[in-house]
C-alpha positions as a printed NumPy array, in Angstrom:
array([[  2.351,  21.003,  -1.227],
       [  5.8  ,  21.549,  -0.028],
       [  7.676,  17.969,   0.924],
       [  8.667,  17.108,   4.18 ],
       [ 12.838,  16.77 ,   4.171],
       [ 13.844,  13.767,   4.3  ],
       [ 15.514,  11.963,   7.256],
       [ 17.939,   9.476,   6.665],
       [ 18.293,   6.091,   8.583],
       [ 21.629,   3.876,   9.425],
       [ 19.349,   0.851,   8.44 ],
       [ 21.959,  -2.518,   9.061],
       [ 24.751,  -0.646,   7.405],
       [ 22.765,   0.97 ,   4.341],
       [ 20.819,   4.589,   4.545],
       [ 17.3  ,   4.274,   4.337],
       [ 16.017,   7.699,   3.263],
       [ 12.068,   8.657,   4.7  ],
       [  9.871,  11.921,   4.533],
       [  7.111,  11.867,   7.288],
       [  3.962,  14.076,   7.072],
       [  0.467,  14.462,   9.153],
       [ -0.953,  13.49 ,  11.981],
       [ -2.955,  10.391,  12.828],
       [ -2.51 ,   6.502,  12.979],
       [  0.863,   5.278,  11.137],
       [  0.74 ,   4.541,   7.279],
       [  3.429,   3.83 ,   5.133],
       [  4.32 ,   4.615,   1.61 ],
       [  6.389,   2.489,  -0.798],
       [  7.088,   3.065,  -4.243],
       [  7.307,   1.611,  -7.494],
       [  9.887,   1.164,  -9.987],
       [ 11.631,   4.132, -12.027],
       [ 10.821,   6.506,  -8.605],
       [ 11.504,   7.822,  -5.672],
       [  8.931,   9.105,  -2.44 ],
       [  8.454,  12.021,  -3.938],
       [  5.68 ,   9.382,  -6.276],
       [  3.602,   8.68 ,  -3.28 ],
       [  3.77 ,  12.313,  -1.79 ],
       [  2.462,  13.932,  -5.331],
       [ -0.395,  11.288,  -5.086],
       [ -1.842,  11.389,  -1.978],
       [ -0.218,  13.414,   1.056],
       [ -2.49 ,  16.027,   0.087],
       [ -5.589,  13.511,   1.318],
       [ -3.803,  11.33 ,   3.337],
       [ -2.074,  13.822,   5.598],
       [ -4.632,  15.512,   7.625],
       [ -6.037,  12.6  ,   8.736],
       [ -2.727,   9.836,   9.079],
       [  0.679,   9.906,   9.709],
       [  2.315,   9.079,   6.224],
       [  5.997,   8.136,   6.119],
       [  6.872,   7.715,   2.508],
       [ 10.32 ,   5.773,   2.285],
       [ 13.24 ,   5.926,  -0.586],
       [ 13.217,   2.117,  -1.252],
       [ 16.83 ,   0.435,  -1.351],
       [ 18.63 ,   1.992,  -4.042],
       [ 16.077,   4.659,  -5.228],
       [ 16.493,   8.222,  -3.936],
       [ 18.776,   8.58 ,  -0.865],
       [ 18.883,   4.74 ,   0.03 ],
       [ 21.391,   2.659,  -0.743],
       [ 21.83 ,  -0.41 ,  -1.436],
       [ 23.884,  -3.575,  -1.678],
       [ 24.553,  -7.285,  -4.006],
       [ 21.263,  -7.739,  -1.845],
       [ 18.397,  -5.36 ,  -2.285],
       [ 17.513,  -5.965,  -5.227],
       [ 15.342,  -8.812,  -3.529],
       [ 11.883,  -7.981,  -2.098],
       [ 12.529,  -9.684,   0.55 ],
       [ 15.546,  -8.004,   1.671],
       [ 13.906,  -4.88 ,   1.13 ],
       [ 10.91 ,  -5.64 ,   3.464],
       [ 13.456,  -6.619,   6.076],
       [ 15.389,  -3.197,   5.907],
       [ 11.785,  -1.648,   5.485],
       [ 10.987,  -3.46 ,   8.627],
       [ 14.071,  -2.543,  10.552],
       [ 13.581,   1.252,   9.596],
       [ 10.234,   0.684,  11.021],
       [ 11.507,   0.066,  13.935],
       [ 13.742,   2.903,  14.674],
       [ 10.853,   5.508,  14.094],
       [  8.973,   3.597,  16.798],
       [  5.554,   3.099,  13.926],
       [  3.981,   0.691,  15.716],
       [  1.455,  -1.564,  13.336],
       [  1.229,   1.004,  10.405],
       [ -1.028,   0.1  ,   6.99 ],
       [  1.305,  -0.008,   4.475],
       [  0.643,   1.439,   1.275],
       [  2.232,   0.398,  -1.622],
       [  2.585,   0.571,  -5.344],
       [  3.735,  -1.771,  -8.354],
       [  6.545,  -3.137,  -7.286],
       [  6.314,  -1.792,  -4.004],
       [  3.547,  -3.663,  -3.404],
       [  5.925,  -6.922,  -3.669],
       [  7.803,  -5.317,  -0.959],
       [  4.809,  -5.113,   1.044],
       [  3.594,  -8.387,   0.615],
       [  6.918,  -9.998,   1.592],
       [  6.75 ,  -8.062,   4.68 ],
       [  3.332,  -9.02 ,   5.771],
       [  4.28 , -12.772,   5.337],
       [  8.1  , -12.602,   6.703],
       [  6.26 , -10.224,   9.734],
       [  2.629, -10.206,   9.82 ],
       [  2.477,  -8.888,  13.242],
       [  4.206,  -6.13 ,  12.579],
       [  1.491,  -3.915,  10.354],
       [ -2.618,  -3.906,  10.743],
       [ -2.571,  -4.624,   6.48 ],
       [ -1.514,  -3.324,   3.84 ],
       [ -3.119,  -1.368,   0.448],
       [ -1.725,  -1.975,  -2.832],
       [ -2.214,  -0.202,  -5.75 ],
       [ -1.24 ,  -2.394,  -8.58 ],
       [  0.766,  -4.796,  -7.314],
       [  3.213,  -6.757,  -9.102],
       [  2.337, -10.718,  -7.061],
       [  3.275, -13.01 ,  -9.556],
       [  6.529, -14.03 , -11.464],
       [  6.624, -13.282, -15.225],
       [  8.311, -11.833, -17.663],
       [  8.961,  -8.433, -18.012],
       [  9.897,  -5.991, -20.072],
       [ 12.101,  -4.182, -17.496],
       [ 14.358,  -7.145, -17.046],
       [ 16.152,  -6.374, -20.839],
       [ 15.752,  -2.441, -20.57 ],
       [ 17.166,  -2.178, -17.552],
       [ 18.708,  -5.897, -16.307],
       [ 21.719,  -6.338, -17.576],
       [ 22.717,  -2.297, -15.956],
       [ 22.868,  -4.756, -12.761],
       [ 24.753,  -7.43 , -13.999],
       [ 28.792,  -7.619, -12.461],
       [ 31.73 ,  -5.509, -13.877],
       [ 29.558,  -4.884, -17.504],
       [ 27.033,  -2.82 , -15.494],
       [ 28.268,   0.383, -15.353],
       [ 29.41 ,   0.757, -19.022],
       [ 26.313,  -0.77 , -19.631],
       [ 24.34 ,   2.273, -17.963],
       [ 26.769,   4.76 , -19.37 ],
       [ 26.273,   3.741, -23.198],
       [ 22.681,   3.804, -22.344],
       [ 22.03 ,   6.796, -21.173],
       [ 21.375,   8.923, -24.734],
       [ 18.678,   7.022, -25.06 ],
       [ 17.868,   7.352, -21.269],
       [ 17.315,  10.395, -21.481],
       [ 14.475,   9.874, -24.66 ],
       [ 13.284,   7.133, -23.261],
       [ 13.122,   7.806, -19.395],
       [ 10.028,  10.651, -20.092],
       [  8.337,   8.706, -22.298],
       [  7.983,   6.141, -19.57 ],
       [  6.86 ,   8.396, -16.975],
       [  4.348,   9.501, -19.207],
       [  3.441,   6.277, -20.494],
       [  2.989,   5.1  , -16.794],
       [  0.61 ,   7.677, -16.705],
       [ -1.861,   6.398, -19.717],
       [ -3.949,   6.407, -20.105],
       [ -4.702,   9.505, -17.711],
       [ -2.008,  12.532, -18.346],
       [  0.95 ,  12.971, -15.899],
       [ -1.025,  15.609, -13.498],
       [  0.575,  18.566, -12.594],
       [  2.029,  18.175,  -9.172],
       [  4.041,  14.933, -10.436],
       [  5.271,  16.972, -13.07 ],
       [  6.342,  19.729, -10.605],
       [  7.233,  17.776,  -7.543],
       [  8.909,  14.454,  -8.731],
       [ 13.044,  14.986,  -8.751],
       [ 13.374,  13.352, -12.512],
       [ 16.674,  13.729, -12.682],
       [ 17.639,  11.699,  -9.151],
       [ 15.617,   9.14 , -10.514],
       [ 17.266,   9.098, -13.945],
       [ 20.851,   8.995, -12.559],
       [ 22.925,   5.643, -13.135],
       [ 22.673,   3.987,  -9.806],
       [ 18.681,   4.081,  -9.894],
       [ 18.529,   2.616, -12.568],
       [ 20.89 ,   0.3  , -11.276],
       [ 19.191,  -0.686,  -8.854],
       [ 15.823,  -1.076, -11.472],
       [ 18.168,  -3.714, -12.864],
       [ 18.67 ,  -5.747,  -9.8  ],
       [ 14.891,  -5.659,  -8.962],
       [ 14.499,  -6.703, -12.573],
       [ 16.472,  -9.492, -12.131],
       [ 15.753, -10.716,  -9.202],
       [ 12.086,  -9.689,  -9.518],
       [ 11.654, -14.332, -10.529],
       [ 12.641, -15.205,  -7.687],
       [ 11.466, -13.09 ,  -5.188],
       [  8.122, -13.532,  -6.474],
       [  8.52 , -16.965,  -6.826],
       [  9.21 , -17.389,  -3.087],
       [  6.183, -15.319,  -2.043],
       [  3.376, -16.863,  -4.163],
       [  3.592, -20.037,  -2.494],
       [  2.933, -18.179,   0.196],
       [ -0.161, -15.787,  -0.449],
       [ -3.126, -18.173,   0.646],
       [ -1.537, -18.521,   3.866],
       [ -1.675, -14.535,   5.213],
       [ -3.832, -13.979,   7.606],
       [ -3.34 , -10.16 ,   7.189],
       [ -5.986,  -7.811,   6.12 ],
       [ -5.497,  -6.248,   2.499],
       [ -6.947,  -4.436,  -0.264],
       [ -5.684,  -4.553,  -4.17 ],
       [ -7.058,  -1.531,  -5.427],
       [ -5.94 ,  -1.677,  -9.576],
       [ -7.694,   0.372, -12.831],
       [ -9.092,  -1.792, -15.582],
       [ -7.278,  -0.017, -17.867],
       [ -3.55 ,  -0.418, -16.354],
       [ -0.923,  -0.987, -19.323],
       [  2.055,  -2.06 , -16.889],
       [  0.366,  -4.498, -14.946],
       [ -2.577,  -7.208, -15.768],
       [ -5.002,  -6.666, -13.409],
       [ -5.981,  -9.783, -14.378],
       [ -2.546, -11.547, -13.82 ],
       [ -1.933,  -9.832, -10.936],
       [ -4.303,  -7.822,  -8.702],
       [ -7.285,  -9.611,  -9.471],
       [ -5.601, -13.363,  -8.751],
       [ -3.387, -11.566,  -5.602],
       [ -7.077, -10.765,  -3.762],
       [ -8.589, -13.856,  -4.998],
       [ -5.901, -15.799,  -3.015],
       [ -5.803, -14.456,  -0.251],
       [ -7.722, -15.08 ,   2.919],
       [ -8.056, -11.493,   4.073],
       [ -7.902,  -9.773,   0.503],
       [-10.166,  -8.095,  -1.599],
       [ -9.795,  -6.625,  -5.209],
       [-11.518,  -2.946,  -5.803],
       [-11.653,  -2.121,  -9.567],
       [-11.177,   1.715,  -9.934],
       [-12.766,   1.8  , -13.817],
       [-11.247,   3.716, -16.599],
       [ -8.468,   4.231, -14.968],
       [ -4.295,   2.878, -15.384],
       [ -1.149,   1.911, -13.745],
       [ -1.125,   5.718, -11.524],
       [ -4.725,   5.71 , -10.187],
       [ -3.949,   6.845,  -6.709],
       [ -3.159,  10.055,  -8.551],
       [ -6.448,  10.373,  -9.648],
       [ -8.493,   8.693,  -6.716],
       [ -6.787,   9.091,  -3.692],
       [-10.122,   9.451,  -1.919],
       [ -9.999,   5.547,  -2.648],
       [ -7.016,   4.913,  -0.955],
       [ -7.57 ,   6.42 ,   2.201],
       [-11.111,   4.697,   2.332],
       [ -9.1  ,   1.34 ,   1.828],
       [ -6.898,   2.232,   4.59 ],
       [ -9.768,   2.922,   6.64 ],
       [-11.53 ,  -0.248,   6.206],
       [ -7.606,  -1.807,   6.919],
       [ -7.282,  -0.772,  10.193],
       [-10.939,  -1.757,  11.109],
       [-10.663,  -4.885,   9.76 ],
       [ -6.945,  -5.277,  11.901],
       [ -8.647,  -3.625,  15.194],
       [-11.556,  -6.253,  14.922]])
């Protein structure tokens, strides 16, 4: 399907980009690392748009959204997304979020619980741990040295990034919809990779702030994750997150990897329905 054009919002001095498709109750999509809003659209829009009003965001620093010194924090991103939702007039949406987007969604649920109906998290990063992206991309966000390191890494990026995008889909293969509809050139830009670096450097701090608060979160949350996820270990993140949340539920997707929603979009739609039912009860 053809992707809708982006709309640029001015949020606290930063451009925040989004695209909207479909009609119905509001659903908001937050993508993970190394991607843009097209990731969510290629995976879910065909299934969600007939039933929901889907708003996909470029998270701060990604795609056409701006960044500043604070936007590596999942909590700061949550504040900006919340302000954007208010500007768009989206009342109590369900937040659908993938990977690091899940960390932002949980910060949003913890910081502004009354503003959303709930969340559907796909392979979320939920607890602090050392991760390879801290070494791969973190140095690019360092003051002064970051620009030079990014330039030096450019030849290696031409090989590394396609390998990483393909690895995200393992054990499945990258879908044709993603291959044909995702803006690889935009996602591999220097400033975007520096934004990934900012998030990597701030990840432990962001999650260390969130994790102690999960047990008090009353927002309905469904966690969907493939049991063959090679990027985010469900035993360290998805399952324990759902277990500690008072209104959490874990849904195992057998045989699927990190990009499970591209292969089981109907399971995401069903989880959204369940979250709305919980919120309405």
